C-alpha positions, 0 to 999 in steps of 0.5 A: 119134483124137487129142485137145488137152491143153487143156481144152475150155470152152464159152462163150455170149453170154448174154441177147440183149438184153443186153451178153453177146454184145459181152462174149464178142466182147471176150474172144475177140479176146484171143489170149492168153486163147483160148490157154488152153483149146481154146474153143467158142463156142455161140449164134446166128451172128446174135448173135454177128455183131452182138456183134462189130459192137458191140465192134468186134472181128472174131474168126475161128472154125472151124465145128464140126457138134457139141460131141463134135468139138471136143476132137479138133480137130487145130489149136484156135489159132481157137475153135470155133463151134458155131451153134446156132438159138435166137432170130430177131432180130425177137423181140429187143428190146435191154435188155428182159427177154423170153421168147424171150431167157430160153428162148434162154438155157436151150436153149444152156445145157441143150446145154452141160450135156449136153455136159459130162456126155457129158466133151465139154465140160470147163467152162462160162463164160456170159456174163450173163442175166436171171432174170425173162426165163428165167422168162418163158421156162420156167425153174422154178426160183428161179434158174439154179443150180437149174436146173443142179443139177437138170439135172445130177443134183446131190443134194448141198450146192450154192451159189454162189461169189462170187470177187474175185481171189484171194478167194472166198465162199461163202454158207449161205443165198442168194436168201432173204428176210433174216428166213428165214436163221434157218432155213439156219443149221444145223451141217449147212449151215456144214460143207457149204459149208465143205468144199465151198469149200475142194474147189473152191479146191483145183481152181482151183488152191490147194493148201492153202486159208486159209478162215475163217467169218463170225459172224451177229451183231454182234460176233460174238454178244459172249459171246451177249448179242446172239445166241447162234448163235456159241455154238450152231451157228457154232462147233460147226461150226467145231471139227467141221471142225478135227477133220476135218483142215480148217484152218477159222478163226473165226467172225470178226464180219462187219464185220471179216473182209473186212478180213482177207482184203483183207489177205492172211490168207485165201483164202475167207470163208463167210457165213452170209447173201447180202448179207453177202459180197457187199456186201464183195465188190462194194465192193472190185470191182464190175467184177471179180468172178466167180460159180462155180456150186459144188456142181456136177458140172461147172465153170460159171462167169460174171462177177458182174455182170447184163445191164446193159440200159441200156447194151446196145448201146452198146459200152461194157461192161467185159471184165474180170469176163468175162475173169476168169471165163473164166480159173477156167473153164479151171483148173477145166475143167483138173482136170475133164479130170484127173479131180480132184473138187471137188463 
């Protein structure tokens, strides 16, 4: 049986109470984007129909019985649709984080990950979800990335990447109190985070990534007068990376490193904590950002913004970040299909 030459990318509708369904309808209405992959939408039929209604779009799809059947479609000019019953309309209140919505998200994502492990799907792009709803619905981890990592059997380093256009960021610590950041600042974590984003950029099509590392302290520590973390930890980690053959630059003070990136000097910045990179990325382009789940054996992407409960159902949500997430999923999905490791 023949298979499509393009990557199979699974799309999900996200939190049923948020803007996800309309975003996916707007995305799938763009025929030029749908030609980038063999696309399959996974979710509840009523929710997909509601998303189209809110977006004012009608998107023809072809029903499939399983995710295993998607790769072998002879004609994928129209997206496939796998109906999965996860939540009833009466269980969803638009604009509210609720357990049924969170449980729905988990069920669909787990099914997509299982298909990816079975090589039936090459990448997953999910619409925005809500962590509180997911925790009410059964999520046992601090966030979706840790859930993905456990489900996919990851034992190595993993972290979120945030991207804006051609600029990517990773971080040494993430969803932890600022007071605890120092506990995560080790040469091993800096090296692992840098190696990971370097390989991931290559999988996304950047042949020779230009990666820089941010300092932790004001003015990069000022020779130790504002802290010794640069001298004792960050500089030795960068030196080790250089000795491994990776052309990593830095550390640079955090208040200027993103000016260099904005001006095109770097493809990626490794930051020391969550807001060090997130504030800069969101100021540069909040509506365009993408989150890539780094360190997983399967490419998984999503728009960097949330469920936007306040505008859910109004038909005003911008699809730009979702389209960017889909493009990255397609590129990384092709690498995954071709057997290129990026974790």
